[in-house]
MIVO-176885 format. One record per residue (C-alpha): residue number from 1; residue in three letters; x, y, z. Coordinates in Angstrom, 2 decimals, padded with zeros to 5 digits. Example, Ala and Ser with C-alpha at 12.3 -4.5 7.8 and 13.67 -1.06 7.14 Angstrom:
# residues 2
{node 1, "ALA", {012.30, -004.50, 007.80}}
{node 2, "SER", {013.67, -001.06, 007.14}}
***
This chain:
# residues 199
{node 1, "MET", {-003.81, -074.79, -011.31}}
{node 2, "SER", {-001.14, -074.23, -013.94}}
{node 3, "HIS", {001.54, -071.57, -013.65}}
{node 4, "LEU", {000.00, -069.69, -016.59}}
{node 5, "SER", {-003.49, -069.54, -015.06}}
{node 6, "GLN", {-001.97, -068.36, -011.72}}
{node 7, "LEU", {-000.10, -065.66, -013.58}}
{node 8, "GLN", {-003.31, -064.55, -015.27}}
{node 9, "GLU", {-005.07, -064.32, -011.89}}
{node 10, "ILE", {-002.23, -062.18, -010.54}}
{node 11, "ARG", {-002.50, -059.90, -013.57}}
{node 12, "ASP", {-006.27, -059.60, -013.16}}
{node 13, "ARG", {-005.98, -058.77, -009.44}}
{node 14, "ALA", {-003.30, -056.17, -010.15}}
{node 15, "ARG", {-005.69, -054.40, -012.53}}
{node 16, "GLN", {-008.75, -054.69, -010.29}}
{node 17, "GLN", {-006.99, -053.53, -007.10}}
{node 18, "ILE", {-004.80, -050.85, -008.64}}
{node 19, "THR", {-005.68, -048.29, -005.94}}
{node 20, "GLU", {-004.03, -050.49, -003.29}}
{node 21, "GLY", {-000.56, -049.46, -004.49}}
{node 22, "ALA", {002.16, -051.70, -003.04}}
{node 23, "VAL", {-000.23, -053.84, -000.96}}
{node 24, "THR", {-001.33, -056.99, -002.77}}
{node 25, "ALA", {-003.99, -059.55, -001.80}}
{node 26, "ASP", {-001.39, -061.92, -000.35}}
{node 27, "TYR", {-000.21, -059.44, 002.33}}
{node 28, "ALA", {-000.28, -061.78, 005.34}}
{node 29, "LEU", {-000.63, -059.37, 008.29}}
{node 30, "ASP", {-003.49, -057.27, 009.62}}
{node 31, "ARG", {-002.62, -054.09, 007.76}}
{node 32, "GLN", {-004.12, -051.68, 010.31}}
{node 33, "GLN", {-002.25, -053.38, 013.14}}
{node 34, "ALA", {001.00, -053.24, 011.14}}
{node 35, "ILE", {000.48, -049.54, 010.45}}
{node 36, "GLY", {-000.27, -048.93, 014.14}}
{node 37, "ILE", {002.95, -050.64, 015.20}}
{node 38, "LEU", {004.93, -048.66, 012.63}}
{node 39, "ASN", {003.37, -045.41, 013.86}}
{node 40, "GLU", {004.64, -046.25, 017.37}}
{node 41, "ALA", {008.13, -046.78, 015.90}}
{node 42, "LEU", {007.80, -043.51, 013.98}}
{node 43, "ALA", {006.80, -041.64, 017.15}}
{node 44, "THR", {009.76, -043.15, 019.00}}
{node 45, "GLU", {012.16, -041.97, 016.31}}
{node 46, "LEU", {010.66, -038.45, 016.28}}
{node 47, "VAL", {010.97, -038.15, 020.07}}
{node 48, "CYS", {014.61, -039.27, 019.74}}
{node 49, "VAL", {015.23, -036.62, 017.08}}
{node 50, "HIS", {013.91, -033.88, 019.36}}
{node 51, "ARG", {015.76, -035.15, 022.44}}
{node 52, "TYR", {019.09, -035.42, 020.60}}
{node 53, "ARG", {018.61, -031.95, 019.09}}
{node 54, "PHE", {017.74, -030.48, 022.47}}
{node 55, "HIS", {020.87, -032.06, 023.95}}
{node 56, "TYR", {022.93, -030.73, 021.04}}
{node 57, "PHE", {021.87, -027.16, 021.82}}
{node 58, "MET", {022.10, -027.51, 025.61}}
{node 59, "ALA", {025.37, -029.43, 025.96}}
{node 60, "THR", {028.06, -027.45, 027.83}}
{node 61, "GLY", {031.29, -028.22, 029.63}}
{node 62, "ILE", {034.82, -029.36, 028.92}}
{node 63, "HIS", {033.73, -032.45, 026.94}}
{node 64, "SER", {030.79, -030.79, 025.19}}
{node 65, "GLN", {032.19, -030.18, 021.70}}
{node 66, "SER", {032.84, -033.83, 020.82}}
{node 67, "VAL", {029.60, -034.90, 022.49}}
{node 68, "LYS", {027.59, -032.21, 020.66}}
{node 69, "SER", {028.77, -033.55, 017.30}}
{node 70, "GLU", {027.55, -037.04, 018.30}}
{node 71, "PHE", {024.18, -035.65, 019.40}}
{node 72, "LYS", {023.80, -033.85, 016.06}}
{node 73, "GLU", {024.81, -036.90, 014.01}}
{node 74, "HIS", {022.42, -039.14, 015.93}}
{node 75, "ALA", {019.56, -036.64, 015.51}}
{node 76, "GLU", {020.10, -036.66, 011.74}}
{node 77, "GLU", {020.21, -040.47, 011.61}}
{node 78, "GLU", {017.05, -040.79, 013.74}}
{node 79, "GLN", {015.32, -038.36, 011.36}}
{node 80, "GLU", {016.35, -040.57, 008.45}}
{node 81, "HIS", {014.86, -043.59, 010.26}}
{node 82, "ALA", {011.62, -041.65, 010.82}}
{node 83, "ASP", {011.47, -040.80, 007.12}}
{node 84, "TRP", {011.96, -044.45, 006.13}}
{node 85, "ILE", {009.21, -045.61, 008.50}}
{node 86, "ALA", {006.81, -042.86, 007.36}}
{node 87, "GLU", {007.38, -043.88, 003.75}}
{node 88, "ARG", {006.67, -047.53, 004.58}}
{node 89, "ILE", {003.47, -046.58, 006.40}}
{node 90, "LYS", {002.36, -044.71, 003.28}}
{node 91, "GLN", {003.22, -047.75, 001.10}}
{node 92, "LEU", {001.01, -049.90, 003.31}}
{node 93, "GLY", {-001.89, -047.51, 002.72}}
{node 94, "GLY", {-001.64, -045.77, 006.09}}
{node 95, "LYS", {-001.06, -042.25, 007.31}}
{node 96, "PRO", {002.15, -041.44, 009.20}}
{node 97, "GLN", {001.17, -040.01, 012.59}}
{node 98, "MET", {003.09, -036.76, 013.01}}
{node 99, "ASN", {000.67, -034.80, 015.18}}
{node 100, "PRO", {002.85, -033.50, 018.07}}
{node 101, "ALA", {-000.01, -034.10, 020.52}}
{node 102, "ALA", {-000.12, -037.82, 019.61}}
{node 103, "ILE", {003.61, -038.52, 019.22}}
{node 104, "THR", {004.46, -038.45, 022.93}}
{node 105, "ALA", {001.64, -040.88, 023.75}}
{node 106, "LEU", {002.69, -043.32, 021.00}}
{node 107, "ALA", {006.47, -043.24, 021.54}}
{node 108, "HIS", {008.16, -046.08, 023.40}}
{node 109, "SER", {010.84, -043.80, 024.88}}
{node 110, "GLU", {010.40, -040.57, 026.85}}
{node 111, "PHE", {011.63, -037.04, 026.31}}
{node 112, "LYS", {013.96, -036.55, 029.28}}
{node 113, "GLU", {016.15, -033.45, 029.28}}
{node 114, "GLY", {018.85, -034.27, 031.83}}
{node 115, "ASN", {020.56, -031.65, 034.03}}
{node 116, "SER", {024.18, -032.25, 033.08}}
{node 117, "LEU", {026.12, -033.54, 030.09}}
{node 118, "ALA", {026.40, -036.97, 031.74}}
{node 119, "ASP", {022.64, -036.94, 032.44}}
{node 120, "MET", {021.91, -036.12, 028.79}}
{node 121, "ILE", {024.10, -038.97, 027.56}}
{node 122, "ARG", {022.53, -041.32, 030.10}}
{node 123, "GLU", {018.99, -040.42, 028.97}}
{node 124, "ASP", {019.95, -041.00, 025.33}}
{node 125, "LEU", {021.53, -044.34, 026.20}}
{node 126, "ILE", {018.39, -045.43, 028.10}}
{node 127, "ALA", {016.23, -044.43, 025.11}}
{node 128, "GLU", {018.46, -046.35, 022.70}}
{node 129, "ARG", {018.26, -049.46, 024.88}}
{node 130, "ILE", {014.45, -049.19, 024.92}}
{node 131, "ALA", {014.45, -048.82, 021.12}}
{node 132, "ILE", {016.70, -051.88, 020.70}}
{node 133, "GLU", {014.39, -054.11, 022.75}}
{node 134, "THR", {011.19, -052.87, 021.11}}
{node 135, "TYR", {012.63, -053.10, 017.58}}
{node 136, "ARG", {013.62, -056.72, 018.20}}
{node 137, "GLU", {010.05, -057.47, 019.24}}
{node 138, "ILE", {008.59, -055.62, 016.24}}
{node 139, "ILE", {010.96, -057.43, 013.86}}
{node 140, "ARG", {009.69, -060.75, 015.22}}
{node 141, "TYR", {006.11, -059.59, 014.57}}
{node 142, "PHE", {006.77, -058.79, 010.89}}
{node 143, "GLY", {009.00, -061.86, 010.42}}
{node 144, "ASP", {008.49, -063.64, 007.10}}
{node 145, "LYS", {005.00, -062.18, 006.65}}
{node 146, "ASP", {006.34, -058.74, 005.67}}
{node 147, "PRO", {010.03, -059.12, 004.76}}
{node 148, "THR", {010.23, -055.60, 003.31}}
{node 149, "THR", {009.32, -054.01, 006.64}}
{node 150, "ARG", {011.41, -056.52, 008.59}}
{node 151, "ILE", {014.56, -055.77, 006.57}}
{node 152, "LEU", {013.99, -052.02, 006.95}}
{node 153, "LEU", {013.64, -052.37, 010.72}}
{node 154, "GLU", {016.68, -054.64, 010.94}}
{node 155, "GLU", {018.73, -051.87, 009.33}}
{node 156, "ILE", {017.38, -049.35, 011.83}}
{node 157, "LEU", {018.05, -051.75, 014.73}}
{node 158, "ALA", {021.69, -052.11, 013.69}}
{node 159, "LYS", {022.07, -048.31, 013.79}}
{node 160, "GLU", {020.33, -048.08, 017.18}}
{node 161, "GLU", {022.80, -050.62, 018.56}}
{node 162, "GLU", {025.64, -048.49, 017.19}}
{node 163, "HIS", {024.10, -045.40, 018.84}}
{node 164, "ALA", {023.86, -047.21, 022.19}}
{node 165, "ASP", {027.50, -048.23, 021.94}}
{node 166, "ASP", {028.48, -044.63, 021.14}}
{node 167, "MET", {026.53, -043.30, 024.12}}
{node 168, "ALA", {028.02, -045.89, 026.48}}
{node 169, "ASP", {031.53, -044.88, 025.37}}
{node 170, "LEU", {030.72, -041.17, 025.76}}
{node 171, "LEU", {029.19, -041.70, 029.19}}
{node 172, "PHE", {032.34, -043.48, 030.37}}
{node 173, "ALA", {034.52, -040.69, 028.90}}
{node 174, "VAL", {032.49, -037.94, 030.61}}
{node 175, "ASP", {031.81, -039.85, 033.85}}
{node 176, "PRO", {034.25, -042.78, 034.30}}
{node 177, "SER", {032.45, -043.92, 037.45}}
{node 178, "ALA", {029.34, -044.63, 035.34}}
{node 179, "GLY", {030.96, -047.74, 033.88}}
{node 180, "LEU", {032.33, -049.19, 037.10}}
{node 181, "THR", {029.12, -050.58, 038.60}}
{node 182, "GLY", {028.26, -052.81, 035.65}}
{node 183, "GLN", {031.85, -053.98, 035.24}}
{node 184, "THR", {032.19, -054.77, 038.95}}
{node 185, "GLU", {028.91, -056.71, 039.01}}
{node 186, "ALA", {029.86, -058.66, 035.88}}
{node 187, "ALA", {033.27, -059.51, 037.35}}
{node 188, "SER", {031.78, -060.69, 040.65}}
{node 189, "LYS", {029.24, -062.91, 038.85}}
{node 190, "SER", {031.83, -064.50, 036.60}}
{node 191, "GLY", {034.31, -065.10, 039.45}}
{node 192, "PRO", {038.10, -064.93, 039.07}}
{node 193, "LYS", {039.50, -064.90, 035.55}}
{node 194, "GLN", {041.01, -068.09, 034.17}}
{node 195, "GLY", {044.63, -068.38, 035.08}}
{node 196, "SER", {044.41, -065.91, 037.97}}
{node 197, "LYS", {045.47, -067.07, 041.40}}
{node 198, "PRO", {043.10, -066.70, 044.30}}
{node 199, "SER", {044.35, -064.19, 046.87}}
***
């Protein structure tokens, strides 16, 4: 088939399937499955928005002001991620699931309040780590079959990794003992540092 006849076929399909919007006949994934996965990601982001906002309002103590500003910033960024995902769901011909009754069931992370500032930071860090792992898996699913969605999720993943790093730093600042266990275990597994003399 010549390039010109292929082009004509593409033009004809575009006219015949105009109601499909951004989704063309060569979309390589099961669209309903893709939308379902994106609705899980959307629910996860919305739960994160609410948890960060709750922590923003409830944070108290000597370290609370700097931590509150991080909670607020993260809530705003998670809301932006949710908006991006909802828009992509709509582009794929789906309906963004925003029913509060369904969001908790779909989300990968949980809404955990925490009893202290350190607890709040810890819960947010756990949720970010869950998001990082699940986004990596979702990115592999979309792969080369839906590069638009993959690139969008890669951008979100990069921000989630930044959030996790922020929370780990804040947790250590608020509760220095929180960082010792992991560091001690890592040091014992790796053995003595190069150049150090055994005692």
